[in-house]
LOSELO-161662 format. One record per residue (C-alpha): residue in three letters; x, y, z; residue number from 1. Coordinates in Angstrom, 2 decimals, m for minus. Layout:
! residues N
<residu = ALA | c1 = X | c2 = Y | c3 = Z | num = NUM>
...
END
This chain:
! residues 68
<residu = MET | c1 = m9.67 | c2 = 16.53 | c3 = m13.20 | num = 1>
<residu = THR | c1 = m12.53 | c2 = 15.23 | c3 = m15.36 | num = 2>
<residu = ILE | c1 = m12.89 | c2 = 11.50 | c3 = m16.10 | num = 3>
<residu = ASN | c1 = m15.91 | c2 = 10.02 | c3 = m17.90 | num = 4>
<residu = GLY | c1 = m17.63 | c2 = 13.42 | c3 = m17.86 | num = 5>
<residu = CYS | c1 = m17.56 | c2 = 13.78 | c3 = m14.07 | num = 6>
<residu = PRO | c1 = m15.52 | c2 = 16.69 | c3 = m12.65 | num = 7>
<residu = HIS | c1 = m15.07 | c2 = 14.85 | c3 = m9.29 | num = 8>
<residu = ASP | c1 = m16.03 | c2 = 17.95 | c3 = m7.32 | num = 9>
<residu = ARG | c1 = m17.15 | c2 = 15.93 | c3 = m4.30 | num = 10>
<residu = THR | c1 = m14.74 | c2 = 13.33 | c3 = m2.98 | num = 11>
<residu = GLN | c1 = m14.47 | c2 = 11.26 | c3 = 0.15 | num = 12>
<residu = GLY | c1 = m11.17 | c2 = 9.92 | c3 = 1.43 | num = 13>
<residu = ASP | c1 = m9.47 | c2 = 8.20 | c3 = 4.31 | num = 14>
<residu = ASN | c1 = m6.21 | c2 = 6.36 | c3 = 4.93 | num = 15>
<residu = TYR | c1 = m7.26 | c2 = 3.70 | c3 = 2.37 | num = 16>
<residu = GLY | c1 = m7.86 | c2 = 6.02 | c3 = m0.57 | num = 17>
<residu = GLN | c1 = m10.11 | c2 = 8.57 | c3 = m2.23 | num = 18>
<residu = THR | c1 = m13.35 | c2 = 8.11 | c3 = m4.19 | num = 19>
<residu = CYS | c1 = m15.68 | c2 = 10.48 | c3 = m6.04 | num = 20>
<residu = VAL | c1 = m19.01 | c2 = 10.69 | c3 = m4.21 | num = 21>
<residu = ASP | c1 = m20.93 | c2 = 11.46 | c3 = m7.41 | num = 22>
<residu = CYS | c1 = m19.72 | c2 = 8.76 | c3 = m9.84 | num = 23>
<residu = GLY | c1 = m17.87 | c2 = 6.26 | c3 = m7.62 | num = 24>
<residu = GLN | c1 = m14.54 | c2 = 6.52 | c3 = m9.50 | num = 25>
<residu = VAL | c1 = m11.55 | c2 = 5.58 | c3 = m7.34 | num = 26>
<residu = LEU | c1 = m9.15 | c2 = 8.53 | c3 = m7.50 | num = 27>
<residu = GLY | c1 = m6.39 | c2 = 7.36 | c3 = m5.18 | num = 28>
<residu = GLY | c1 = m5.24 | c2 = 4.40 | c3 = m3.13 | num = 29>
<residu = TYR | c1 = m7.75 | c2 = 1.56 | c3 = m2.91 | num = 30>
<residu = GLY | c1 = m10.76 | c2 = 3.85 | c3 = m2.75 | num = 31>
<residu = PHE | c1 = m12.62 | c2 = 5.18 | c3 = 0.28 | num = 32>
<residu = TRP | c1 = m12.78 | c2 = 2.61 | c3 = 3.07 | num = 33>
<residu = GLY | c1 = m10.60 | c2 = 0.29 | c3 = 0.95 | num = 34>
<residu = GLU | c1 = m13.48 | c2 = m0.58 | c3 = m1.35 | num = 35>
<residu = GLY | c1 = m13.15 | c2 = m0.30 | c3 = m5.09 | num = 36>
<residu = ARG | c1 = m9.73 | c2 = m1.67 | c3 = m6.08 | num = 37>
<residu = LYS | c1 = m7.48 | c2 = m4.58 | c3 = m5.16 | num = 38>
<residu = THR | c1 = m4.35 | c2 = m2.71 | c3 = m6.28 | num = 39>
<residu = CYS | c1 = m3.28 | c2 = 0.74 | c3 = m5.15 | num = 40>
<residu = LEU | c1 = m3.60 | c2 = 3.80 | c3 = m7.37 | num = 41>
<residu = HIS | c1 = m0.53 | c2 = 5.43 | c3 = m5.90 | num = 42>
<residu = ARG | c1 = m0.38 | c2 = 9.07 | c3 = m4.87 | num = 43>
<residu = PHE | c1 = 3.25 | c2 = 9.83 | c3 = m4.21 | num = 44>
<residu = VAL | c1 = 4.44 | c2 = 12.62 | c3 = m1.90 | num = 45>
<residu = SER | c1 = 7.85 | c2 = 13.70 | c3 = m0.65 | num = 46>
<residu = SER | c1 = 9.36 | c2 = 11.51 | c3 = 2.04 | num = 47>
<residu = HIS | c1 = 11.82 | c2 = 12.34 | c3 = 4.80 | num = 48>
<residu = ASP | c1 = 14.64 | c2 = 11.79 | c3 = 2.28 | num = 49>
<residu = PRO | c1 = 14.36 | c2 = 14.11 | c3 = m0.77 | num = 50>
<residu = LYS | c1 = 15.78 | c2 = 11.35 | c3 = m2.97 | num = 51>
<residu = TYR | c1 = 12.60 | c2 = 9.28 | c3 = m2.48 | num = 52>
<residu = VAL | c1 = 8.82 | c2 = 9.67 | c3 = m2.69 | num = 53>
<residu = GLU | c1 = 6.29 | c2 = 7.60 | c3 = m0.79 | num = 54>
<residu = CYS | c1 = 2.69 | c2 = 6.59 | c3 = m1.56 | num = 55>
<residu = LEU | c1 = 0.19 | c2 = 8.13 | c3 = 0.88 | num = 56>
<residu = TYR | c1 = m1.87 | c2 = 4.93 | c3 = 0.92 | num = 57>
<residu = CYS | c1 = 0.36 | c2 = 1.85 | c3 = 0.68 | num = 58>
<residu = GLN | c1 = 3.69 | c2 = 3.41 | c3 = 1.77 | num = 59>
<residu = LYS | c1 = 5.53 | c2 = 2.12 | c3 = m1.32 | num = 60>
<residu = THR | c1 = 8.77 | c2 = 4.09 | c3 = m1.72 | num = 61>
<residu = ILE | c1 = 10.45 | c2 = 4.83 | c3 = m5.07 | num = 62>
<residu = ASP | c1 = 13.28 | c2 = 7.06 | c3 = m6.31 | num = 63>
<residu = ALA | c1 = 12.00 | c2 = 10.59 | c3 = m6.89 | num = 64>
<residu = ASP | c1 = 13.79 | c2 = 10.54 | c3 = m10.28 | num = 65>
<residu = LYS | c1 = 11.43 | c2 = 7.77 | c3 = m11.51 | num = 66>
<residu = LEU | c1 = 8.33 | c2 = 9.92 | c3 = m10.92 | num = 67>
<residu = ASP | c1 = 7.33 | c2 = 11.76 | c3 = m14.09 | num = 68>
END
């Protein structure tokens, strides 16, 4: 994934989110250590119920059908 010319080859993440080490772009959640964004950039994954997906960072749950 390349945004603003940076390929984001080096990232740092935790339970708050993920950030590119080189350019500082928040790539998921709220950014590494929760710094960088006040709202979550969701990264949805399968949940225990296949009908739903859940955000890795804020635990928001939505219908899997709404994820495109």
